C-alpha positions in Angstrom: -37.5 82.3 262.7 -34.1 81.2 262.3 -31.4 83.5 262.1 -27.6 83.5 261.4 -25.2 86.9 261.3 -21.2 86.3 260.6 -18.1 88.7 260.2 -15.2 88.3 258.8 -13.8 90.4 260.8 -12.7 94.4 261.4 -9.4 95.5 259.4 -8.6 96.0 256.2 -10.3 93.8 253.2 -8.5 94.5 249.7 -11.2 96.0 247.7 -10.0 92.6 244.7 -10.9 89.9 247.5 -14.5 90.8 248.2 -15.8 88.7 246.3 -14.0 85.6 247.9 -15.0 86.9 251.6 -18.8 86.6 250.0 -18.7 84.0 249.0 -16.9 82.7 252.5 -19.8 84.4 254.4 -22.2 83.1 252.3 -20.8 79.6 253.2 -20.6 80.1 256.6 -24.1 81.6 256.9 -25.6 78.3 254.8 -23.9 76.4 257.1 -25.7 77.4 260.0 -28.7 77.6 258.8 -28.3 73.8 258.0 -27.7 73.0 261.4 -30.4 75.2 262.9 -32.7 73.6 260.7 -31.6 69.9 261.4 -31.0 70.5 265.3 -32.4 73.7 266.3 -29.6 74.0 268.0 -27.9 77.6 268.7 -24.8 76.6 270.4 -24.2 73.9 268.1 -24.9 76.2 265.1 -22.5 79.1 265.8 -20.0 76.8 267.3 -19.9 75.2 263.5 -20.6 78.5 261.2 -17.5 79.8 262.7 -15.3 76.6 262.2 -16.4 77.4 258.4 -14.5 80.5 259.1 -11.3 79.0 261.1 -11.4 76.4 258.0 -10.4 79.1 255.7 -7.1 80.9 254.7 -8.4 83.5 253.9 -9.3 84.6 257.0 -6.9 85.4 261.1 -8.6 82.7 262.6 -7.5 78.8 262.6 -5.9 77.4 259.4 -3.8 80.7 258.1 -4.0 82.8 261.4 -1.6 85.7 262.6 1.9 84.1 263.5 3.5 84.9 266.7 6.6 87.0 267.2 8.8 83.0 266.4 6.7 82.3 264.0 4.0 79.9 265.4 0.4 79.9 265.6 -1.5 80.6 269.0 -5.1 81.3 268.1 -8.0 82.7 271.1 -11.9 81.9 270.5 -15.0 82.5 272.6 -18.5 81.2 272.8 -21.0 82.2 274.9 -25.3 80.9 275.4 -27.6 83.3 276.0 -30.3 80.9 277.1 -28.2 79.3 280.0 -25.5 82.4 280.2 -22.7 80.0 280.1 -19.7 81.5 278.2 -16.3 79.4 277.3 -13.3 80.9 276.3 -9.2 79.0 275.2 -6.4 81.1 274.7 -2.8 80.5 272.8 -4.0 77.6 271.4 -1.7 75.4 269.3 -2.5 72.7 267.5 -6.3 73.3 267.4 -8.0 73.1 264.3 -11.6 74.7 265.5 -10.8 76.5 268.6 -14.5 77.2 268.6 -15.1 73.5 269.3 -13.3 73.5 272.1 -15.4 76.2 273.4 -18.7 74.6 272.2 -17.7 71.6 274.2 -16.8 73.1 277.5 -20.2 75.0 277.1 -22.1 71.8 276.8 -20.1 70.3 279.6 -21.3 73.6 281.8 -24.5 73.1 281.1 -24.6 69.1 281.7 -25.0 67.4 285.0 -23.2 68.1 288.4 -19.5 66.9 289.0 -18.2 64.6 291.2 -17.4 66.5 294.4 -18.9 69.4 293.2 -15.8 69.8 290.7 -16.3 73.2 289.6 -15.8 72.9 285.0 -13.8 75.0 283.6 -14.9 78.5 281.6 -11.5 79.5 280.3 -8.4 77.5 279.3 -4.7 78.0 278.0 -1.6 77.2 276.4 -1.2 73.3 276.3 -4.0 72.5 278.7 -6.3 73.4 275.9 -5.3 70.4 273.9 -5.6 68.1 277.1 -8.8 68.8 278.0 -10.5 68.8 274.5 -8.1 65.0 273.8 -10.0 64.0 277.0 -13.1 64.8 275.5 -12.6 63.3 272.0 -11.5 66.2 270.0 -8.7 65.6 268.2 -5.9 67.8 267.6 -3.3 68.3 264.7 0.5 69.5 264.7 0.5 73.2 264.9 2.2 73.5 261.2 -0.8 72.1 259.3 -2.2 75.4 260.4 0.3 77.6 258.9 0.2 78.8 255.3 2.5 80.2 252.8 0.6 83.7 252.9 0.8 83.7 256.5 4.8 82.9 256.0 5.4 85.8 254.3 3.3 88.4 256.1 5.4 87.2 259.1 8.4 87.6 257.3 7.8 91.1 256.1 6.5 92.2 259.9 9.4 90.9 261.3 11.9 92.2 258.9 10.1 95.8 259.3 9.8 95.3 263.4 13.8 94.9 263.6 14.3 97.5 261.7 12.4 99.7 264.2 8.9 100.4 261.8 6.5 102.2 263.7 3.6 99.7 262.6 3.3 95.9 261.7 1.5 95.8 258.7 0.2 92.9 256.4 1.6 92.6 252.9 -1.7 91.6 251.6 -3.3 94.9 252.4 -0.5 97.4 253.8 -2.6 98.2 256.6 -2.9 96.4 260.3 -4.0 93.1 260.4 -7.0 92.0 262.8 -9.9 90.5 261.4 -11.3 87.8 264.3 -14.2 86.3 262.7 -17.4 85.7 264.9 -20.9 85.0 264.6 -24.5 85.3 265.8 -27.4 82.5 265.8 -30.8 82.8 267.2 -33.2 79.3 267.0 -36.8 79.3 266.2 -38.1 80.0 269.6 -35.7 82.6 270.2 -32.5 81.3 271.6 -29.3 83.3 270.8 -25.9 82.4 271.0 -22.3 84.3 269.7 -18.9 83.0 269.0 -15.3 84.6 267.8 -12.3 83.2 267.4 -8.9 84.7 266.3 -5.6 84.2 265.5 -4.3 87.2 267.1 -2.5 89.9 266.4 0.5 89.8 264.3 3.9 89.3 265.6 2.3 89.0 269.0 4.2 87.8 272.1 3.8 83.5 272.8 1.0 83.3 275.6 -0.9 86.3 274.9 -4.4 85.9 274.8 -6.9 88.5 273.5 -10.2 89.6 273.5 -11.9 86.4 271.9 -11.3 84.7 275.1 -12.7 86.7 278.1 -15.9 87.2 278.9 -17.7 89.6 278.0 -15.0 91.4 275.8 -15.2 89.3 272.5 -18.8 87.5 272.3 -22.0 88.5 274.5 -25.7 86.8 274.4 -28.6 87.4 276.4 -32.0 87.2 277.0 -33.1 90.4 278.4 -36.5 90.6 280.5 -38.5 93.6 280.3 -42.0 93.9 281.5 -43.0 96.8 278.9 -42.1 95.9 275.6 -41.5 91.9 276.3 -38.5 89.8 276.4 -35.8 90.6 273.5 -32.8 88.3 272.7 -29.4 90.3 271.9 -25.7 89.3 271.4 -22.4 90.9 269.7 -19.3 89.6 268.2 -16.9 91.9 268.3 -13.6 92.0 266.6 -10.0 94.4 266.2 -7.4 94.8 268.4 -7.5 93.0 271.9 -5.7 94.7 274.2 -8.1 97.8 273.7 -11.2 95.9 273.9 -10.0 93.5 276.9 -10.2 97.5 278.7 -13.6 98.2 277.5 -15.8 94.7 277.9 -17.1 96.4 274.2 -19.5 92.7 273.6 -21.1 93.1 277.1 -21.4 97.0 276.9 -22.9 97.2 273.4 -25.7 94.6 274.3 -26.7 96.7 277.3 -26.8 99.6 275.4 -29.0 98.1 272.8 -31.4 96.6 275.8 -31.9 100.3 277.4 -32.5 102.6 274.2 -35.2 102.0 271.4 -33.0 102.6 268.2 -29.8 100.1 268.1 -27.9 102.0 265.8 -28.1 104.9 268.2 -27.2 102.4 271.2 -24.1 101.2 269.3 -23.1 104.8 267.8 -23.2 106.1 271.3 -21.2 102.9 272.7 -18.4 102.9 270.6 -18.4 107.2 271.3 -18.1 107.2 274.9 -17.2 103.9 276.0 -14.7 102.8 272.5 -13.1 106.0 271.0 -13.4 108.6 274.6 -12.4 106.2 277.0 -10.2 107.1 279.6 -8.9 103.6 279.8 -7.9 104.2 275.8 -6.4 108.1 276.2 -3.2 106.9 275.5 -4.2 104.9 272.2 -4.5 107.5 269.2 -6.1 104.9 266.8 -8.5 103.0 268.6 -9.3 99.9 266.4 -12.5 97.9 266.5 -15.8 96.7 265.3 -19.1 94.9 266.4 -22.1 92.8 264.9 -25.3 93.3 267.1 -28.1 91.6 266.6 -31.9 92.4 269.0 -34.6 89.6 268.2 -38.1 91.0 269.7 -41.4 89.2 269.0 -42.0 90.0 264.9 -38.7 92.4 264.7 -35.2 91.4 264.0 -32.7 94.3 264.2 -29.0 94.4 262.6 -26.3 96.3 263.4 -22.9 96.9 262.8 -20.2 99.4 263.4 -16.7 99.7 263.1 -13.6 102.4 262.9 -11.2 100.2 260.9 -10.9 100.5 257.0 -13.5 97.8 256.2 -15.7 95.4 258.1 -17.7 92.4 256.3 -20.8 91.3 257.5 -23.5 88.3 256.0 -26.7 87.1 257.6 -29.4 84.9 256.4 -32.8 83.6 258.0 -35.2 80.4 257.5 -37.7 83.0 255.5 -34.7 84.6 253.2 -34.0 82.2 249.8 -30.5 83.0 250.2 -27.5 84.6 252.9 -26.8 88.6 252.1 -23.3 90.4 252.5 -22.8 93.8 253.5 -19.5 95.3 252.6 -18.8 98.4 255.1 -16.1 100.5 254.7 -14.8 104.0 256.1 -13.0 106.9 254.2 -9.7 106.5 255.5 -9.1 109.8 257.7 -11.5 108.5 259.6 -9.9 105.1 260.3 -9.5 104.8 264.6 -11.3 108.0 265.7 -14.8 107.8 264.0 -17.5 105.3 264.2 -19.2 103.9 260.8 -22.8 102.3 261.8 -25.2 100.4 259.3 -28.3 99.4 260.5 -30.8 97.0 259.0 -34.3 96.1 260.0 -35.9 92.6 259.6 -39.3 91.1 260.1 -39.3 87.6 261.3 -42.3 86.8 259.5 -43.4 86.9 255.6 -46.3 89.2 255.0 -48.7 87.7 253.2 -49.6 88.1 249.8 -53.2 90.3 249.4 -55.8 88.1 247.7 -57.2 89.2 244.1 -60.5 91.2 244.0 
């Protein structure tokens, strides 16, 4: 069974726009499934899935990204292939319509032939070097201003005014809550190979050159096939969203996957990770409200388990399998008083093959 899962970020999603997010998740899931069915290539599938999210002004990735304190767009992205354990990340990118496609290029090149003189291919590129690298390999860039939307400008203007007046929190004009919303996806092909990716415009009013968790190994995305002599192999992937400065300190994506591999119940494992390694982390002891979310998928023979967790106001996740008629979307919300201090967890168990109908007697 092929499978696609997407999220449009852990943050705040206004109830009046939920249907728009549902449609976007559905569109992205369908695109990923189309690539899996046509090419059975999970790396291409996860990149194309996230590209759909980057192309939407609804998300904080690609078009419509949060602006830096100087009013510019700088994006981060990461992609990991669970079969080869190859990772690629890009950070502080201006002028790339789809940063995740640069990550795909880098992963494909790393998996290719050995380079002359043993030259190492990059796994992380930042700043202007990203566009130069992409151009050498046939990927076009655009003018950075083409990624700026009127909505992003409005948010930037309001946030900059509040910042200069000494406000305690940078807020988003459409929600009146802190803007986060890194997007991501997980794809599994028909043989169980898994990939994960993330893409982000970063936090509002960030300093130019700032790089978030999406670009960092083990922090934004993780994908791996875990070997087991007892229960058989299982493919596990995570895609993580939230405040990059906090998520980088705890390598949340890898921690989630390792925990799911070691415990029988993924929901229990993820709740434990969020409590002990995020909310109660010694590395975040000076952070009063920890904001993050993760979607984790575990695939074993016969079963697929999807778990989502978040400490933010909301988290929207879509998923689609080759045995489903259409994608489904989950809208999870956390009570206001628990935002940043408690974790909300949901799980979904799916069989990887359709049950046969009983014949009549």
